[in-house]
VOPAGU-2260 file (C-alpha; in pm, 1 decimal, decimal comma):
REM VOPAGU-2260
SITE   aa  ch    i         X         Y         Z
SITE  MET   A    0    8980,2   10894,7   10860,7
SITE  THR   A    1    8955,4   10641,9   10575,2
SITE  SER   A    2    8617,9   10466,3   10562,1
SITE  LEU   A    3    8587,2   10088,9   10565,7
SITE  SER   A    4    8458,4   10101,4   10208,9
SITE  ASP   A    5    8764,6   10294,3   10094,1
SITE  GLN   A    6    8996,4   10055,5   10280,7
SITE  VAL   A    7    8847,3    9742,9   10122,3
SITE  ARG   A    8    8842,8    9898,0    9775,3
SITE  GLN   A    9    9205,4   10004,3    9813,1
SITE  LEU   A   10    9290,4    9649,0    9921,5
SITE  ALA   A   11    9109,2    9510,5    9616,5
SITE  ARG   A   12    9296,3    9746,9    9382,6
SITE  ARG   A   13    9627,3    9640,9    9531,2
SITE  ALA   A   14    9530,8    9273,7    9494,2
SITE  LYS   A   15    9432,1    9334,7    9131,4
SITE  SER   A   16    9767,8    9493,6    9052,4
SITE  ALA   A   17    9950,7    9208,9    9224,1
SITE  SER   A   18    9748,4    8946,2    9036,9
SITE  GLU   A   19    9862,0    9087,1    8703,6
SITE  ILE   A   20   10224,0    9032,3    8808,3
SITE  LEU   A   21   10165,0    8697,0    8979,8
SITE  ALA   A   22   10017,8    8553,6    8660,3
SITE  GLY   A   23   10366,2    8558,0    8510,3
SITE  VAL   A   24   10573,9    8459,9    8813,8
SITE  PRO   A   25   10768,2    8137,1    8742,8
SITE  ALA   A   26   10691,9    7825,8    8945,4
SITE  PRO   A   27   11034,9    7817,7    9123,5
SITE  VAL   A   28   10976,2    8167,0    9262,6
SITE  LYS   A   29   10627,8    8077,8    9387,7
SITE  ASN   A   30   10759,5    7757,2    9540,5
SITE  ARG   A   31   11037,4    7940,1    9726,4
SITE  ALA   A   32   10778,2    8180,3    9864,1
SITE  LEU   A   33   10557,2    7894,1    9983,7
SITE  ARG   A   34   10849,6    7728,1   10160,5
SITE  ALA   A   35   10943,9    8061,2   10314,4
SITE  MET   A   36   10587,3    8098,2   10443,0
SITE  ALA   A   37   10609,3    7755,0   10603,9
SITE  ASP   A   38   10941,3    7847,0   10766,7
SITE  GLU   A   39   10800,2    8174,1   10897,0
SITE  LEU   A   40   10500,8    7999,3   11055,2
SITE  GLU   A   41   10728,1    7751,8   11231,8
SITE  LYS   A   42   10958,7    8028,5   11352,4
SITE  SER   A   43   10660,6    8226,8   11482,2
SITE  GLU   A   44   10490,5    7933,4   11658,8
SITE  PRO   A   45   10501,1    8091,7   12010,5
SITE  ALA   A   46   10350,4    8418,1   11884,0
SITE  VAL   A   47   10077,9    8239,9   11683,5
SITE  LEU   A   48    9980,5    8022,9   11980,5
SITE  ARG   A   49    9969,1    8327,0   12212,2
SITE  GLU   A   50    9730,5    8501,8   11974,9
SITE  ASN   A   51    9523,8    8184,8   11940,1
SITE  GLU   A   52    9489,9    8165,2   12318,9
SITE  LYS   A   53    9332,6    8513,3   12313,4
SITE  ASP   A   54    9070,2    8383,6   12069,4
SITE  LEU   A   55    9010,5    8072,0   12278,9
SITE  ARG   A   56    8961,7    8274,2   12598,5
SITE  ALA   A   57    8712,8    8502,4   12423,8
SITE  ALA   A   58    8527,7    8202,1   12280,1
SITE  ARG   A   59    8499,6    8031,7   12619,7
SITE  ALA   A   60    8371,1    8355,9   12771,7
SITE  ARG   A   61    8096,4    8355,7   12506,9
SITE  GLY   A   62    8001,0    7999,1   12594,2
SITE  ILE   A   63    8152,6    7839,7   12285,0
SITE  GLY   A   64    8268,8    7483,1   12344,9
SITE  GLY   A   65    8280,8    7133,4   12199,1
SITE  ALA   A   66    8346,0    7091,2   11829,8
SITE  LEU   A   67    8328,8    7465,2   11756,6
SITE  LEU   A   68    8604,6    7534,8   12007,8
SITE  ASP   A   69    8806,6    7249,3   11858,7
SITE  ARG   A   70    8785,8    7407,2   11513,3
SITE  LEU   A   71    8924,2    7731,0   11655,5
SITE  ALA   A   72    9207,4    7578,4   11857,2
SITE  LEU   A   73    9567,1    7564,9   11737,4
SITE  ASN   A   74    9851,0    7362,9   11886,2
SITE  PRO   A   75   10204,3    7274,4   11773,4
SITE  GLN   A   76   10077,7    6975,1   11577,0
SITE  ARG   A   77    9816,1    7176,6   11386,8
SITE  LEU   A   78   10067,7    7451,0   11315,2
SITE  ALA   A   79   10307,3    7188,5   11183,9
SITE  GLU   A   80   10027,5    7058,0   10959,1
SITE  MET   A   81    9974,1    7409,9   10822,0
SITE  SER   A   82   10344,5    7441,6   10741,4
SITE  ARG   A   83   10351,8    7093,9   10591,8
SITE  GLY   A   84   10050,9    7183,3   10376,6
SITE  LEU   A   85   10233,6    7484,5   10232,8
SITE  ARG   A   86   10538,6    7272,1   10152,3
SITE  GLU   A   87   10322,0    7006,6    9988,5
SITE  VAL   A   88   10161,6    7271,4    9767,3
SITE  ALA   A   89   10510,7    7388,5    9669,8
SITE  LYS   A   90   10589,2    7034,3    9549,5
SITE  LEU   A   91   10279,4    7010,5    9330,0
SITE  PRO   A   92   10299,2    7078,9    8955,1
SITE  ASP   A   93   10224,1    7438,3    8863,7
SITE  PRO   A   94    9889,5    7445,2    8680,2
SITE  VAL   A   95    9953,4    7783,8    8518,2
SITE  GLY   A   96   10036,4    7743,4    8150,8
SITE  GLU   A   97    9937,8    7375,2    8144,7
SITE  LEU   A   98    9825,6    7264,6    7799,4
SITE  ILE   A   99    9475,7    7119,0    7830,9
SITE  LYS   A  100    9420,2    7046,9    7464,1
SITE  ALA   A  101    9561,1    7142,9    7123,5
SITE  TRP   A  102    9431,9    7096,2    6770,7
SITE  ARG   A  103    9473,2    7223,8    6417,6
SITE  ARG   A  104    9185,5    7342,9    6201,5
SITE  PRO   A  105    9159,3    7263,4    5826,1
SITE  ASN   A  106    9241,9    7627,7    5749,9
SITE  GLY   A  107    9573,6    7593,7    5933,2
SITE  LEU   A  108    9479,7    7774,7    6255,7
SITE  GLU   A  109    9652,2    7617,5    6556,2
SITE  ILE   A  110    9441,5    7632,5    6872,4
SITE  ARG   A  111    9569,3    7564,9    7223,8
SITE  LYS   A  112    9360,3    7559,4    7539,3
SITE  VAL   A  113    9582,0    7651,0    7837,7
SITE  ARG   A  114    9533,0    7707,5    8210,2
SITE  VAL   A  115    9558,4    8061,6    8344,1
SITE  PRO   A  116    9498,3    8214,5    8689,3
SITE  ILE   A  117    9152,3    8340,5    8779,1
SITE  GLY   A  118    9293,5    8668,6    8915,8
SITE  VAL   A  119    9178,0    8800,1    9254,1
SITE  ILE   A  120    9009,0    8550,9    9485,3
SITE  GLY   A  121    8829,4    8650,2    9805,0
SITE  ILE   A  122    8798,8    8392,5   10083,2
SITE  VAL   A  123    8530,0    8452,3   10347,7
SITE  TYR   A  124    8552,4    8205,9   10635,3
SITE  GLU   A  125    8470,8    8154,2   11001,2
SITE  ALA   A  126    8645,9    7991,7   11295,4
SITE  ARG   A  127    8924,6    7778,0   11145,6
SITE  PRO   A  128    9252,6    7973,5   11141,5
SITE  ASN   A  129    9428,0    7704,7   10934,6
SITE  VAL   A  130    9216,6    7828,1   10640,1
SITE  THR   A  131    9430,2    8144,6   10637,3
SITE  ALA   A  132    9745,0    7954,2   10542,1
SITE  ASP   A  133    9578,4    7685,4   10329,2
SITE  CYS   A  134    9391,8    7928,1   10105,5
SITE  ALA   A  135    9674,6    8178,4   10074,4
SITE  GLY   A  136    9914,5    7903,2    9969,0
SITE  LEU   A  137    9685,1    7748,9    9710,0
SITE  CYS   A  138    9583,3    8081,6    9557,4
SITE  LEU   A  139    9945,5    8190,1    9531,3
SITE  LYS   A  140   10059,5    7866,1    9365,9
SITE  ALA   A  141    9780,3    7900,7    9108,5
SITE  GLY   A  142    9899,2    8253,7    9027,2
SITE  ASN   A  143    9615,9    8437,4    9202,6
SITE  SER   A  144    9625,5    8710,8    9462,4
SITE  VAL   A  145    9399,3    8652,6    9761,4
SITE  ILE   A  146    9191,2    8867,1    9996,3
SITE  LEU   A  147    9122,1    8687,8   10324,1
SITE  ARG   A  148    8836,1    8777,3   10555,1
SITE  GLY   A  149    8812,2    8547,7   10856,1
SITE  GLY   A  150    8555,6    8547,1   11133,6
SITE  SER   A  151    8579,8    8756,0   11448,8
SITE  GLU   A  152    8617,1    8437,7   11658,1
SITE  ALA   A  153    8968,7    8382,4   11519,1
SITE  ILE   A  154    9071,1    8742,3   11455,2
SITE  HIS   A  155    9390,4    8739,2   11665,1
SITE  SER   A  156    9506,9    8406,1   11520,3
SITE  ASN   A  157    9428,6    8509,3   11164,0
SITE  ARG   A  158    9607,0    8842,6   11190,7
SITE  MET   A  159    9924,4    8680,2   11319,8
SITE  ILE   A  160    9921,8    8403,1   11058,3
SITE  PHE   A  161    9862,5    8662,5   10786,2
SITE  ARG   A  162   10156,5    8871,7   10906,0
SITE  CYS   A  163   10380,5    8564,4   10882,4
SITE  LEU   A  164   10263,2    8488,1   10529,7
SITE  GLU   A  165   10293,7    8847,3   10409,6
SITE  ARG   A  166   10643,5    8888,4   10556,0
SITE  ALA   A  167   10763,7    8574,7   10384,0
SITE  ALA   A  168   10605,8    8670,7   10049,6
SITE  LEU   A  169   10764,9    9016,1   10050,0
SITE  ARG   A  170   11105,2    8874,6   10139,7
SITE  GLN   A  171   11080,2    8656,4    9830,3
SITE  ASN   A  172   11010,1    8968,3    9621,0
SITE  LEU   A  173   10648,6    8882,4    9541,9
SITE  PRO   A  174   10443,7    9195,5    9474,3
SITE  ARG   A  175   10279,7    9368,6    9768,3
SITE  GLY   A  176    9913,9    9272,9    9757,2
SITE  SER   A  177    9975,5    8907,4    9672,3
SITE  VAL   A  178    9829,8    8813,5   10012,0
SITE  ASN   A  179    9578,8    9050,1   10173,9
SITE  MET   A  180    9351,4    9047,6   10477,1
SITE  ILE   A  181    9049,9    9250,9   10580,1
SITE  SER   A  182    9143,9    9268,7   10946,8
SITE  GLN   A  183    8838,4    9463,4   11067,3
SITE  THR   A  184    8562,8    9253,7   11222,4
SITE  ASP   A  185    8283,2    9481,3   11100,9
SITE  ARG   A  186    8049,9    9259,9   10897,2
SITE  ARG   A  187    8009,9    9534,7   10640,2
SITE  GLY   A  188    8358,2    9443,7   10523,3
SITE  VAL   A  189    8221,3    9125,5   10368,4
SITE  GLU   A  190    7944,1    9311,5   10183,3
SITE  ILE   A  191    8194,5    9563,6   10047,5
SITE  LEU   A  192    8425,6    9285,1    9930,7
SITE  LEU   A  193    8133,9    9114,0    9756,3
SITE  SER   A  194    8057,4    9430,7    9557,9
SITE  GLN   A  195    8403,2    9477,7    9403,1
SITE  VAL   A  196    8302,4    9404,7    9044,6
SITE  GLY   A  197    8598,9    9440,7    8813,5
SITE  LEU   A  198    8849,7    9400,5    9096,0
SITE  VAL   A  199    8751,6    9072,9    9265,0
SITE  ASP   A  200    8707,1    8783,3    9021,5
SITE  LEU   A  201    8572,2    8514,1    9255,7
SITE  VAL   A  202    8464,6    8472,0    9618,3
SITE  ILE   A  203    8472,3    8138,3    9799,3
SITE  PRO   A  204    8288,2    8124,3   10134,4
SITE  ARG   A  205    8392,4    7862,6   10389,6
SITE  GLY   A  206    8173,1    7820,5   10693,9
SITE  GLY   A  207    7824,1    7748,8   10813,6
SITE  GLU   A  208    7511,2    7760,6   10601,9
SITE  GLY   A  209    7415,9    8103,6   10736,0
SITE  LEU   A  210    7742,0    8261,3   10623,0
SITE  ILE   A  211    7724,5    8099,5   10281,9
SITE  ARG   A  212    7365,0    8209,0   10220,8
SITE  GLN   A  213    7457,4    8562,7   10322,7
SITE  VAL   A  214    7746,0    8565,5   10074,0
SITE  VAL   A  215    7536,4    8421,3    9790,0
SITE  GLU   A  216    7249,2    8665,8    9848,3
SITE  LYS   A  217    7468,8    8976,8    9861,6
SITE  ALA   A  218    7741,0    8891,6    9610,0
SITE  LYS   A  219    7776,6    9092,2    9290,3
SITE  VAL   A  220    8081,1    8885,6    9192,4
SITE  PRO   A  221    8089,3    8510,8    9112,6
SITE  VAL   A  222    8072,7    8269,7    9409,3
SITE  ILE   A  223    8163,0    7901,0    9446,1
SITE  LYS   A  224    7985,9    7759,9    9748,2
SITE  GLN   A  225    7956,9    7466,6    9982,8
SITE  TYR   A  226    7626,4    7501,7   10160,1
SITE  LYS   A  227    7669,2    7226,2   10416,9
SITE  GLY   A  228    7791,3    6872,3   10460,8
SITE  ILE   A  229    7502,3    6641,0   10541,5
SITE  CYS   A  230    7697,5    6321,6   10472,6
SITE  HIS   A  231    7548,8    5971,2   10484,3
SITE  THR   A  232    7679,4    5618,1   10521,5
SITE  PHE   A  233    7459,3    5326,8   10415,1
SITE  VAL   A  234    7534,2    4983,3   10563,7
SITE  ASP   A  235    7390,0    4734,3   10316,1
SITE  GLU   A  236    7253,5    4388,3   10382,4
SITE  GLY   A  237    7534,3    4133,9   10386,3
SITE  ALA   A  238    7798,8    4401,2   10447,2
SITE  ASP   A  239    8120,4    4313,4   10628,9
SITE  LEU   A  240    8005,4    4441,4   10969,1
SITE  LYS   A  241    8354,3    4473,4   11117,8
SITE  MET   A  242    8448,7    4692,7   10823,3
SITE  ALA   A  243    8123,4    4884,2   10860,6
SITE  GLU   A  244    8197,0    4948,2   11229,1
SITE  ARG   A  245    8540,2    5091,9   11151,7
SITE  ILE   A  246    8408,4    5311,1   10872,8
SITE  CYS   A  247    8102,5    5438,8   11058,9
SITE  PHE   A  248    8295,4    5510,7   11378,1
SITE  ASN   A  249    8564,6    5701,2   11189,4
SITE  ALA   A  250    8313,6    5894,2   10979,3
SITE  LYS   A  251    8136,1    6030,6   11288,7
SITE  VAL   A  252    8388,8    6039,3   11572,5
SITE  GLN   A  253    8735,3    6106,1   11428,9
SITE  ARG   A  254    8660,6    6479,1   11388,7
SITE  PRO   A  255    8289,4    6558,8   11412,4
SITE  GLY   A  256    8314,1    6935,8   11361,3
SITE  VAL   A  257    8406,2    6924,5   10992,1
SITE  CYS   A  258    8198,3    6915,5   10675,2
SITE  ASN   A  259    8294,4    6560,2   10570,7
SITE  ALA   A  260    8186,3    6399,1   10898,6
SITE  MET   A  261    7887,0    6165,1   10873,6
SITE  GLU   A  262    7561,2    6313,2   11002,8
SITE  THR   A  263    7317,7    6030,9   10916,7
SITE  LEU   A  264    7366,9    5654,1   10932,4
SITE  LEU   A  265    7135,6    5442,9   10716,1
SITE  VAL   A  266    7118,8    5070,0   10788,2
SITE  HIS   A  267    6944,5    4798,3   10587,1
SITE  ARG   A  268    6677,9    4624,5   10795,9
SITE  LYS   A  269    6851,2    4286,6   10750,2
SITE  ALA   A  270    7177,5    4422,7   10889,4
SITE  ALA   A  271    7023,1    4631,6   11168,2
SITE  PRO   A  272    6959,7    4363,3   11437,9
SITE  GLU   A  273    7325,6    4260,7   11450,4
SITE  PHE   A  274    7496,7    4582,0   11346,1
SITE  LEU   A  275    7313,0    4854,4   11536,5
SITE  PRO   A  276    7365,7    4725,0   11894,3
SITE  ARG   A  277    7737,8    4673,4   11826,7
SITE  MET   A  278    7769,1    5017,0   11672,7
SITE  ALA   A  279    7559,2    5189,6   11937,2
SITE  ARG   A  280    7784,1    5065,1   12217,2
SITE  ARG   A  281    8090,6    5213,0   12048,7
SITE  TYR   A  282    7916,0    5540,6   11978,5
SITE  LEU   A  283    7783,8    5579,4   12331,7
SITE  GLU   A  284    8126,2    5504,7   12478,3
SITE  ALA   A  285    8263,0    5784,7   12259,8
SITE  GLY   A  286    7995,4    6027,9   12381,2
SITE  VAL   A  287    7783,1    6029,0   12064,8
SITE  GLU   A  288    7417,6    6123,8   12108,7
SITE  LEU   A  289    7195,6    5901,2   11893,3
SITE  ARG   A  290    6868,2    6013,5   11737,0
SITE  GLY   A  291    6681,2    5731,9   11567,7
SITE  ASP   A  292    6363,4    5660,4   11377,9
SITE  ARG   A  293    6101,6    5425,9   11522,2
SITE  ARG   A  294    6263,4    5108,6   11387,2
SITE  THR   A  295    6606,7    5212,3   11510,6
SITE  ARG   A  296    6469,4    5272,6   11860,9
SITE  ARG   A  297    6298,6    4933,5   11851,7
SITE  VAL   A  298    6622,2    4755,8   11758,4
SITE  LEU   A  299    6810,6    4957,4   12022,2
SITE  LYS   A  300    6556,3    4910,5   12297,8
SITE  GLY   A  301    6737,5    4967,9   12625,8
SITE  PHE   A  302    6987,8    5209,5   12469,5
SITE  PRO   A  303    6951,9    5586,9   12527,0
SITE  VAL   A  304    6830,6    5684,2   12179,7
SITE  LYS   A  305    6626,6    6000,5   12125,0
SITE  ALA   A  306    6342,1    6009,7   11874,9
SITE  ALA   A  307    6460,0    6163,8   11547,2
SITE  ARG   A  308    6251,5    6451,6   11417,7
SITE  GLU   A  309    6206,3    6548,3   11054,3
SITE  LEU   A  310    6447,7    6836,3   11110,8
SITE  ASP   A  311    6723,2    6596,4   11220,2
SITE  TRP   A  312    6753,1    6437,5   10876,1
SITE  ALA   A  313    6832,0    6780,2   10727,0
SITE  THR   A  314    7070,6    6899,5   11000,9
SITE  GLU   A  315    7447,7    6934,3   10981,8
SITE  TYR   A  316    7532,7    6882,0   11348,1
SITE  LEU   A  317    7910,4    6936,4   11334,0
SITE  ASP   A  318    7908,4    6767,1   11674,0
SITE  LEU   A  319    7890,1    6425,4   11840,0
SITE  ILE   A  320    7527,1    6379,0   11737,7
SITE  LEU   A  321    7412,0    6120,6   11483,4
SITE  SER   A  322    7079,0    6053,3   11313,3
SITE  VAL   A  323    7010,5    5684,5   11247,7
SITE  ARG   A  324    6746,8    5530,9   11021,2
SITE  VAL   A  325    6664,5    5171,0   10928,4
SITE  VAL   A  326    6562,8    5130,0   10563,4
SITE  ASP   A  327    6404,7    4842,9   10372,6
SITE  SER   A  328    6614,8    4863,9   10059,4
SITE  LEU   A  329    6899,1    5023,2    9869,1
SITE  LYS   A  330    6641,9    5229,8    9680,6
SITE  GLU   A  331    6502,4    5367,8   10006,4
SITE  ALA   A  332    6854,4    5463,8   10116,5
SITE  ILE   A  333    6918,9    5643,2    9786,7
SITE  ASP   A  334    6580,4    5818,0    9804,8
SITE  HIS   A  335    6661,5    5938,1   10158,4
SITE  ILE   A  336    6996,1    6080,3   10042,5
SITE  ARG   A  337    6832,3    6251,6    9745,3
SITE  ARG   A  338    6575,9    6413,5    9972,4
SITE  TYR   A  339    6796,5    6523,5   10262,1
SITE  GLY   A  340    7154,6    6520,7   10133,4
SITE  SER   A  341    7352,0    6834,1   10057,0
SITE  GLY   A  342    7549,1    6695,5    9763,3
SITE  HIS   A  343    7871,4    6661,8    9961,7
SITE  SER   A  344    7982,4    6303,9   10042,2
SITE  GLU   A  345    7799,6    5970,2   10073,0
SITE  ALA   A  346    7924,4    5615,5   10132,8
SITE  ILE   A  347    7798,9    5260,0   10096,9
SITE  VAL   A  348    7941,0    4959,8   10280,4
SITE  THR   A  349    7856,7    4646,4   10083,2
SITE  ARG   A  350    7994,9    4321,2    9942,8
SITE  SER   A  351    7771,8    4337,4    9634,2
SITE  LYS   A  352    7930,1    4484,1    9322,0
SITE  THR   A  353    7588,4    4522,8    9158,5
SITE  ARG   A  354    7446,8    4718,2    9450,9
SITE  ALA   A  355    7765,1    4919,4    9486,8
SITE  ASP   A  356    7749,6    5018,6    9119,3
SITE  GLN   A  357    7385,6    5117,4    9157,7
SITE  PHE   A  358    7465,9    5338,6    9458,0
SITE  LEU   A  359    7770,8    5499,5    9296,4
SITE  LYS   A  360    7578,2    5571,5    8976,5
SITE  ASN   A  361    7253,5    5701,1    9127,3
SITE  VAL   A  362    7378,2    5910,1    9420,6
SITE  ASP   A  363    7448,0    6256,5    9280,9
SITE  SER   A  364    7696,4    6403,0    9527,8
SITE  ALA   A  365    8039,8    6555,3    9478,2
SITE  CYS   A  366    8209,4    6249,2    9632,9
SITE  VAL   A  367    8064,1    5898,5    9653,2
SITE  TYR   A  368    8247,5    5620,6    9839,9
SITE  LEU   A  369    8248,5    5242,9    9832,8
SITE  ASN   A  370    8370,4    5078,7   10155,8
SITE  ALA   A  371    8551,9    5388,4   10285,2
SITE  SER   A  372    8489,0    5675,9   10525,5
SITE  THR   A  373    8349,2    6008,7   10407,1
SITE  ARG   A  374    8627,6    6173,1   10609,8
SITE  PHE   A  375    8855,0    6133,1   10306,3
SITE  THR   A  376    8679,4    6418,3   10122,2
SITE  ASP   A  377    8972,2    6650,4   10159,2
SITE  GLY   A  378    9222,3    6803,8    9920,7
SITE  GLY   A  379    9520,3    6665,6   10109,6
SITE  GLN   A  380    9373,1    6316,3   10125,8
SITE  PHE   A  381    9299,6    6328,7    9752,0
SITE  GLY   A  382    9659,6    6424,0    9679,8
SITE  LEU   A  383    9564,4    6777,7    9574,6
SITE  GLY   A  384    9759,8    6947,5    9853,5
SITE  ALA   A  385    9575,1    7169,2   10100,2
SITE  GLU   A  386    9227,3    7243,5    9968,0
SITE  ILE   A  387    9053,7    7574,7    9920,8
SITE  GLY   A  388    8723,5    7410,4   10017,6
SITE  VAL   A  389    8475,9    7144,2    9909,4
SITE  SER   A  390    8233,6    7269,6    9646,6
SITE  THR   A  391    7880,7    7131,9    9632,4
SITE  ASP   A  392    7819,2    7334,5    9315,9
SITE  LYS   A  393    7820,6    7160,4    8979,1
SITE  LEU   A  394    7966,7    7435,7    8762,4
SITE  HIS   A  395    8339,1    7508,2    8730,8
SITE  ALA   A  396    8440,6    7319,2    9046,2
SITE  ARG   A  397    8293,5    7025,3    9239,0
SITE  GLY   A  398    8428,2    6843,3    9544,4
SITE  PRO   A  399    8769,8    6922,3    9696,6
SITE  MET   A  400    8909,2    7228,1    9523,4
SITE  GLY   A  401    9280,4    7212,4    9455,0
SITE  LEU   A  402    9508,5    7404,2    9222,7
SITE  GLN   A  403    9333,3    7323,9    8895,3
SITE  GLU   A  404    9001,9    7449,1    9034,8
SITE  LEU   A  405    9171,4    7783,3    9110,5
SITE  THR   A  406    9246,9    7837,8    8743,7
SITE  THR   A  407    9041,4    7905,8    8435,8
SITE  TYR   A  408    9159,7    7873,1    8077,5
SITE  LYS   A  409    9204,6    8069,2    7762,0
SITE  TYR   A  410    9246,7    7981,4    7396,1
SITE  ILE   A  411    9569,2    8074,6    7221,3
SITE  VAL   A  412    9513,5    8080,2    6845,9
SITE  THR   A  413    9811,4    8096,5    6607,4
SITE  GLY   A  414    9761,3    8179,5    6243,1
SITE  HIS   A  415    9966,3    8248,6    5934,6
SITE  GLY   A  416    9766,0    8532,9    5782,5
SITE  GLN   A  417    9426,7    8356,8    5773,9
SITE  VAL   A  418    9111,3    8568,2    5741,2
SITE  ARG   A  419    8753,4    8452,1    5773,3
SITE  LYS   A  420    8554,9    8426,5    5451,2
């Protein structure tokens, strides 16, 4: 019987061979394959939903509920979004071969800097089965082969989605190994994938902080990571409070179980007496649990607000829970974000251009917003197509990772017999 180590290594070899072919596949062929994948998902909707129901039943039996169950669940609308995402990626310009820069040296050498695929990309993720289609589509369009390894919570859903994608790719004559999946749930599969130096060029983990730390600690291949999304919104003094209400409600409630949802609300002390009671009523009606500092609880006397602990400011809830703090100044808000933020997404609601500029300049996160919800930190919302993830790293890729972030570059140097003296 073939060992798990042998299986993963064989998968990585196949992906490596496929990546060498994919690097030269023309954009029209890749685009046809992406559209075929979308068609196959739509055609297989009943089968995908049946497999997803198996995952949901197992999750409920394990006591999983709330936002985590929502992340796992598929329905016709979410399947349609997955298919639409693949078609949108097909419409995007192909980054492979794009000329980044060109120049001519005094000795006559012509130098071009062009985009090329990275090669083999491993995606390690948890309970969101839509990641299977999103990541496969983006990697393929950027000329990379992909090895998918989803969490055990979504194993039935992921296997079925993968089968749809692989069938469609093969029918379009893409090389076998363009899209791959480690279908075993044994956690050793991740460690083996992370050790495939020379075969796997990059691993991108998508999931909770525990998963990402495990990947970073054990990886022998390069990793681009998003540790967590502790996102903040600061409501400044003199802000348009109706606008602030809309933004703050959306940032927390619209979909709380995702990385770009707001986890901490900061309110200037001059805005707090009017804004916080109005906002608290809306949050409580929506089932949001509030955890506030002393000044927040004083302003919201009579409201059910728990005392915030130090740990709360550094927690990514991924649920209908919100930490709230009243601050004396813009500087105090920025200092709070610097201390507790994760470098993901932060927003300010203000009428002051000077204070807005100060916030946007001094907050060092991947995405910084003025008068808009942090929920827009998303590849689709940025016009990048479906995203591979949101990087909180600063090297190579930062923020929503689209097609360009799934490429590297090389220099093509053309001479006419020049030699170095």
